[in-house]
N, C-alpha and C positions, 0 to 999 in steps of 0.2 A: 504494499500501499504505500502510495505517494507522502512526504512529507505534509501534514496538513489537511489531507483527504479526511472527509466524514465516510464510516462505517455504512455501508448498503444501509440498514435497518436505522439507521439514525438519519439520513438522507431522507428515506421513504415516511418516517415518523415527523422529521421536520416540514416536508411539503404538505406534507395532510393538517399538519397546523398548522399552515401558513393560511390553506384550503379553507380551513374549517371556520377562521378566525372572519373571512371575507365570502361571507353568502351573498352580499350583492352582486360579486364578482360573478361566482357560478349563476346566479340568475341573468345577469346579462350576457355573461356566454352562453348562456341557454337561448335569449331573447335573439341572438344575434342566427346562431345556428337556425334556429325557425325561422328567419326569416330568407336565410338564402335556400332553406328549401323549400319556403312559399314560391321564391324567383323560379328558381330550376327546377321545381316540378311543374311548376304554370309555362317553363318556357322549352322541356324537352321531354322529347317525344318523338313518334313517325314522322313529324313535321316540325324543324327546330325553329323556335325564335329566339331572337337576340335579348337579352335582357331589360336593355332598353325600349322593346317595344313591348315586351312583356311589362314592364313597369309602367310605362306610359297607357298601357290599355286601361291597365286597373284604377290609374289615377285618374282618366279620364271619366270610368264609367261608375265609379264609385263615389268621385269628388267633383269632377267636372273640371278640373286641373289639366289644361295644356303646356308640356314642357318641351314642345317645338317637335316632336315627333311623329313622322305620316306612317300608318300601316294601310293595309290591305282590309277589306272587308274579310277576307278570309282569318286572317291573323286574330281580328277583334272576335270573330265565333269560336274558332279554337279557343283561345283564351280566354272568354267569358262565359260561354255557353256550354265547354265539352271540360274541359281544367280546371280552370278556376273551383268550380264549384266541388269538383273531388278532391282536390289538395285541401280545402277547408273542413271536407267532411274525414276527410282522414286525418285532419290535425283535431278536427272535435271530439273523433272518439280518440284518437289519444292520449287528449287530454284528462275525458270521463272514466277512460280505465285507469288511468296513471293516478287518479286522485281516488278511486275506488279503491285500487290494489292497498293504496299508503295509509287509507282510514281503515280497511282490515287488519293489516299487519298490525295498525298501533292497537284499535279493538283487541284483537285475537293474542297481542304480543308474541305473532310468531313473523319473521322476517320472509318464511314460506308461503303466507298464504296471500293469494291472490284473489281479482273479482268475481270469482265462479267458486268461491270457497261455498258459496251456500246453494250451489245447486242452479245457479243461472245459467251457465250453460249446457247441462242439460234439460232444465226444463224448454230454454229457447227452442233447442234441438225439436224435442218434442213436436213442442207446439208448430216448428214450420216443416215438420213431418208431417202433422197431423191436416195443415193446410195443404201439403202437396196431395196428399188421400183423398181432400173432399171433393166430390165432383162442383166444386161453388167454383163463379169466378167473380171477382169483387174485386176492385179499383177504387180506393175513394184519398183524394190527393193524391196520387202516385204512389201510397201506399196499399199494398193487395194486402189478402187472406192473410199471405206467408208473414211478413212484417209485424200483422196486428196479431196473429197468433203466440209468435214469434216474441214478442216482447208480453202478452199476458202470461204464457208461460212461465217465461223469466221470473217476471214476480210473482207469480202462484209460487213456484218454487221456494225462494226466497221465504215468501211468507208461511210456506209450511213449517220448512226447517228451521223458523224462528217462533213457530206454534210448539213444534213438540220436542225444540232443544232448550224452550227457555228462552230466557234474556240474556244467558252467559255471565250470570252473579258470580259468587263465590264458588269455586269451584264447578261453574258451569260450562266455560269455554269449553275444556273438554269435550263437555257434553254435545254443544252446540257443532264441533267442527264435526265429531262423531254422527249426530245427527244430519250435517251436509254431505257429507262421504255418503252413507245411508240409503239418502232421498236420492242423490245423484245415482247411486248403481242401479236403483229401482229403475228410474227415469231413462238411466244406458239400456237397460232390457226393455225397457218398451220403446224406444227410440231402433234399437237392435231387429226387433219387429217390424215395425212402420217400415223398415226397410229393405225388408225379407220379403215382405209383400207387395212393395214399393210401382214391382215391375220396372215400365220403360221410366219411370218416373225417377230413379233412383239417380239418376246425375243431378238433377234438382236438389231432392236431399245431400248432397255430396259437395254440392255448390256452396252451399251454406254453411256444413261444417269446417270448408278451408275457409272462409272467412273472402270478401271481396268489395272492391271497392266502385264495380261498374254501372254500378247500377244510379249511381248518385247527380241528383239534381239540384238545382235550387230550391225547389218543392219541399225534399226532401229535408235538406237542411234545413229550412228555416222551422220545418215542424219539429225537429229532434234537438236543434240549437238550445230551444227554452230548457228544456226538461233537460237536460244535461249539463248545459253553464250554470240553471238555477240551482241543481244537486250539488253541485261543487264548490259554488262560493256558499251555499249555506255550510256544507261540510268546514269551510277554512273557518268564516265566522267562529267555527265550534272547536278550534283549535288549541284551547287551554283546555276545553274537556277532554280532548283527549290525550294532552300531554298528562291529566291528570292521572288519565287511565291506565297509559305508560306506568304507572309507576304501584299499580295493584288495585285494588277496590278501596281498601281502607283508606290508602292515602290518598286518593280523590273524595273521598268524605271529606275528610280530615281539612282539604282545601276550599270544599264546599260545593264540589260536585254532587249535584242529584245522579248518580251513578245509573242507576234503573232506565231514567227519560232518558238521559243524553245518548248511551248505549243505545238502546232504542230508538231514538232519532236518527241517529248516525249510522246505525244497521239499515235501517230505511232510506236514506238517499245514498246511501252507497247502493243499496241492490237497484234504485230508479235507476242513477247512472247506469251502473251494468248493463238494465234491461233496454234500455233506451239506445244506449249502443251496438249491443249485441243486434238488436230489430232491423237494423240500417245494414249492419254490415255483415253479419253470420257471425262465429266464434274465431275473434285473433289473440289468438294467444301471448305469454311475455309480458305483454304492451308493462300490466298492472303488477309485473311479478319485480323485473330488471327492473325498472325507470326508479318505482321511490327506494329500491335497495341502494341503489348506486348512491340518489339524492342523498343517503343519509348516509352513507360514508364520506360522501364530501362535506355536508355539511352539518352534522350530527341529527339528531334524533327527533330535536323540535319541529312540532308539528305546524309551527307559524313559520318554518322555513321550508321545510321538507313539501307541505303539499302546496303551494304554487311553483315552486321552481318545480316539482317533479306534474304539474299541469302541460308547462313548456315544455318541458324533456320530452312527457310524451307525446304532445301535439309533435314538435320534433322529430324525434325517433320513426315514430306509424307515417307521418309524411314523406319521411326519406325513404322507408322500406315500400310506400307503394311505386315510389318513382323508381326503385328497384324492380318492382315485379312489373311495374309496366316496360321496362328498357329491358327486361331479359325475355318480352314476349307475352306480358299480361297475364303471368300464371298469378292466382290466389296467392295474397297478401299475408296469410295466415300462416302459410306457405314459408313464406319468405320472411317473417316474422320465426317461425317456427327453428329455420336453418339460421338465423341470426343470434336469438336469443338466448336459444340451449346452448351454445359452447361459450359463449359470452357468460352466462349464469357459473359455468362450473367452473370458467376460471377464476372468476369472483368468491366461490364457494374454495376455492384450494389459497389465490392467494388470503384470503383471511383466515382459514385454517394456518396458513404459513405464518402468521402473527402481522401483515402489512395488511395496512389501512384502506393504501391505495395503490 
């Protein structure tokens, strides 16, 4: 080792301490990456559009600003009607899943919890499969029966787990997790039977299970955005309660937190955000698992830091993954997230076991 050089573990921990003391820097970096993915996501594709044209079209259509750049009607249609709704939908879903994941991890005091821990994924999948099997065609504001039953199935499964597993009070968190696993297993069996009898409709069910944003539109975005954004913002306003429950129920009560009421509200809000996201995109994994975990390593466990930064980072991650999915042949974004998220999470677990925080 050269004279004056620090050991690797001291360098790593020193960097971790520097970053953790500056959550604003982490948040600004995540926001910059989010803006970059917005411009790249709208500009790149089978027809490439330059960054200046992309920004000009967005500013013109959104704020009526003219920055002196010209573009063709075809370019405007591609940017505004096709790509921008899809990119914003990816960001919305990434935000909702990341905030929900951070909430479940805090409530259950388990870093491996994700937005689907209460069986919302299985419930949504069963709802979608039932919609495919029903000989009914129903479309309302661009939402079909599949989206509606997926939303109902996701919320219904979360409600059932909550009712059967209790409110997760003292000694009840494990019961809640086990109930979620049991209900999810039953729903998975129902889904398997539905897939077995679906015949030619099997492809549509698989499409929902793999997750995708191909059907994104302004109208779907406007319907889903209030549910996801309102749930996420309301969760953020309860950061103090979430911090208290991280210390345990007794400590939270000592701090003046109504544990039963706050846990019920937070579980309901996180389930709502997850259900709304799943209803318009299908099942997309690892966003709500990896993002809060990474953010917590960077800025510490405080909810008032983790929740907003997770929202921005989750939006950036899923929009980048969707861009990659489009560039490699429009594969399902859920597949891309699995290929990216699983190895990344394994690396994080390995580094954590090795004693490094970053």
